[in-house]
DOPAGU-646790 format. One line per field, with one value per residue (C-alpha): residue number from 1; x, y, z. Coordinates in Angstrom, 1 decimal. Example, Ala and Ser with C-alpha at 12.3 -4.5 7.8 and 13.67 -1.06 7.14 Angstrom:
pos <- (1 | 2) .
c1 <- (12.3 | 13.7) .
c2 <- (-4.5 | -1.1) .
c3 <- (7.8 | 7.1) .
END
This chain:
pos <- (1 | 2 | 3 | 4 | 5 | 6 | 7 | 8 | 9 | 10 | 11 | 12 | 13 | 14 | 15 | 16 | 17 | 18 | 19 | 20 | 21 | 22 | 23 | 24 | 25 | 26 | 27 | 28 | 29 | 30 | 31 | 32 | 33 | 34 | 35 | 36 | 37 | 38 | 39 | 40 | 41 | 42 | 43 | 44 | 45 | 46 | 47 | 48 | 49 | 50 | 51 | 52 | 53 | 54 | 55 | 56 | 57 | 58 | 59 | 60 | 61 | 62 | 63 | 64 | 65 | 66 | 67 | 68 | 69 | 70 | 71 | 72 | 73 | 74 | 75 | 76 | 77 | 78 | 79 | 80 | 81 | 82 | 83 | 84 | 85 | 86 | 87 | 88 | 89 | 90 | 91 | 92 | 93 | 94 | 95 | 96 | 97 | 98 | 99 | 100 | 101 | 102 | 103 | 104 | 105 | 106 | 107 | 108 | 109 | 110 | 111 | 112 | 113 | 114 | 115 | 116 | 117 | 118 | 119 | 120 | 121 | 122 | 123 | 124 | 125 | 126 | 127 | 128 | 129 | 130 | 131 | 132 | 133 | 134 | 135 | 136 | 137 | 138 | 139 | 140 | 141 | 142 | 143) .
c1 <- (-6.5 | -7.9 | -6.2 | -5.5 | -4.0 | -2.1 | -0.6 | 0.4 | 2.2 | 3.9 | 5.0 | 6.5 | 8.1 | 9.7 | 11.1 | 12.5 | 14.1 | 15.7 | 17.0 | 18.6 | 20.0 | 21.8 | 23.1 | 24.2 | 26.1 | 27.7 | 28.9 | 30.3 | 32.2 | 33.5 | 34.6 | 36.4 | 37.9 | 39.4 | 40.7 | 42.4 | 44.0 | 45.1 | 46.4 | 48.2 | 49.9 | 51.1 | 52.5 | 54.3 | 55.8 | 56.7 | 58.4 | 60.4 | 61.4 | 62.7 | 64.7 | 68.3 | 70.3 | 73.4 | 75.6 | 74.1 | 74.7 | 73.1 | 70.7 | 69.7 | 69.2 | 67.1 | 65.0 | 64.4 | 63.3 | 60.9 | 59.6 | 58.9 | 57.2 | 55.0 | 54.0 | 53.2 | 51.1 | 49.4 | 48.6 | 47.2 | 45.1 | 43.8 | 43.0 | 41.0 | 38.9 | 38.5 | 37.2 | 34.8 | 33.7 | 33.1 | 30.8 | 28.9 | 28.6 | 27.3 | 24.8 | 23.6 | 23.3 | 21.0 | 19.0 | 18.6 | 17.5 | 14.8 | 13.5 | 13.6 | 11.6 | 9.0 | 8.5 | 8.3 | 5.7 | 3.6 | 3.7 | 2.7 | -0.2 | -1.4 | -1.1 | -3.3 | -6.0 | -6.1 | -6.5 | -9.3 | -10.9 | -10.8 | -12.3 | -15.1 | -16.0 | -15.9 | -18.4 | -20.5 | -20.9 | -21.4 | -24.3 | -25.9 | -25.8 | -27.2 | -29.9 | -30.7 | -31.0 | -33.4 | -35.7 | -35.8 | -36.3 | -39.2 | -40.6 | -40.7 | -42.0 | -44.8 | -46.2) .
c2 <- (-217.3 | -220.2 | -222.0 | -225.3 | -223.3 | -221.1 | -224.2 | -225.7 | -222.5 | -222.4 | -226.0 | -225.2 | -222.0 | -224.2 | -226.4 | -223.7 | -222.1 | -225.4 | -225.7 | -222.3 | -223.1 | -226.2 | -224.0 | -221.6 | -224.4 | -225.7 | -222.2 | -221.8 | -225.0 | -224.2 | -220.7 | -222.1 | -224.9 | -222.3 | -220.0 | -222.9 | -224.1 | -220.5 | -220.1 | -223.4 | -222.4 | -219.2 | -220.8 | -223.2 | -220.5 | -218.6 | -221.7 | -222.3 | -218.5 | -218.4 | -221.7 | -222.1 | -220.3 | -222.2 | -221.9 | -223.6 | -223.9 | -221.7 | -224.5 | -225.0 | -221.2 | -221.0 | -224.0 | -222.5 | -219.4 | -221.2 | -223.1 | -219.9 | -218.4 | -221.4 | -221.2 | -217.5 | -218.2 | -221.2 | -218.8 | -216.1 | -218.5 | -219.9 | -216.3 | -215.8 | -219.1 | -217.6 | -214.4 | -216.3 | -218.4 | -215.5 | -214.1 | -217.3 | -217.2 | -213.7 | -214.7 | -217.8 | -215.8 | -213.4 | -215.9 | -217.6 | -214.5 | -213.7 | -217.3 | -217.0 | -213.5 | -215.3 | -218.0 | -215.5 | -213.4 | -216.4 | -217.6 | -214.2 | -214.2 | -217.7 | -216.3 | -213.2 | -215.5 | -217.9 | -214.7 | -213.3 | -216.8 | -216.9 | -213.5 | -214.4 | -217.5 | -215.5 | -212.7 | -215.5 | -217.2 | -213.8 | -213.0 | -216.4 | -215.8 | -212.3 | -213.8 | -216.5 | -213.9 | -211.8 | -214.8 | -215.6 | -211.9 | -211.4 | -214.8 | -214.0 | -210.5 | -211.7 | -214.1) .
c3 <- (-195.2 | -193.7 | -190.8 | -192.8 | -195.7 | -193.3 | -191.6 | -194.9 | -196.1 | -192.5 | -192.8 | -196.3 | -194.9 | -192.1 | -194.7 | -196.7 | -193.6 | -192.6 | -196.1 | -195.8 | -192.5 | -193.8 | -196.8 | -194.2 | -192.3 | -195.5 | -196.5 | -193.0 | -193.1 | -196.6 | -195.4 | -192.2 | -194.4 | -197.1 | -194.3 | -192.6 | -195.7 | -196.6 | -193.0 | -193.1 | -196.5 | -195.0 | -191.9 | -194.0 | -196.3 | -193.1 | -191.6 | -194.9 | -195.0 | -191.3 | -191.6 | -190.9 | -193.6 | -194.7 | -197.8 | -200.8 | -204.6 | -207.1 | -208.3 | -204.6 | -204.2 | -207.4 | -206.4 | -203.0 | -204.7 | -207.2 | -204.2 | -202.2 | -205.2 | -205.8 | -202.1 | -202.3 | -205.5 | -203.7 | -200.8 | -203.1 | -204.7 | -201.6 | -200.4 | -203.6 | -202.6 | -199.1 | -200.3 | -202.6 | -199.8 | -197.6 | -200.2 | -200.5 | -196.7 | -196.7 | -199.4 | -197.5 | -194.3 | -196.1 | -197.6 | -194.3 | -192.7 | -195.2 | -194.7 | -191.0 | -191.2 | -193.4 | -190.8 | -188.1 | -189.9 | -190.6 | -187.0 | -185.9 | -188.4 | -187.1 | -183.5 | -184.5 | -186.3 | -183.3 | -180.9 | -183.2 | -183.2 | -179.4 | -179.0 | -181.6 | -179.7 | -176.4 | -178.1 | -179.4 | -176.1 | -174.4 | -176.8 | -176.3 | -172.4 | -173.1 | -175.1 | -172.5 | -169.9 | -172.0 | -172.8 | -169.1 | -168.1 | -170.6 | -169.9 | -166.3 | -166.5 | -168.8 | -166.3) .
END
């Protein structure tokens, strides 16, 4: 693969890796937000359950139980959302790792090609020097 073509592919891979990194950051944010919302709901529910107990009417007691049930249902729903966000985070992380490995592999390939080009240039220069020495030696020996 030529150097220009490899550079173009590397630029594309860098863009893909950057896009994957952005998606990973968005997934992390969504996961943290879902965890925070779930934790807040559970803390609020715990605070409601550990509040001061006082005598109340049956309708107030029933209303409190319905409120607690609604809170538990909300917390369970948020837990499902947190699990979904964690799955998305794992998928985004895996996608980013693949993209990063591709970039790393292409960078190593470019380094190897550059090293081979330098070695070839050094070999050509060495051969030119050897040819010049041979021409001078044979010209000096023939005289």
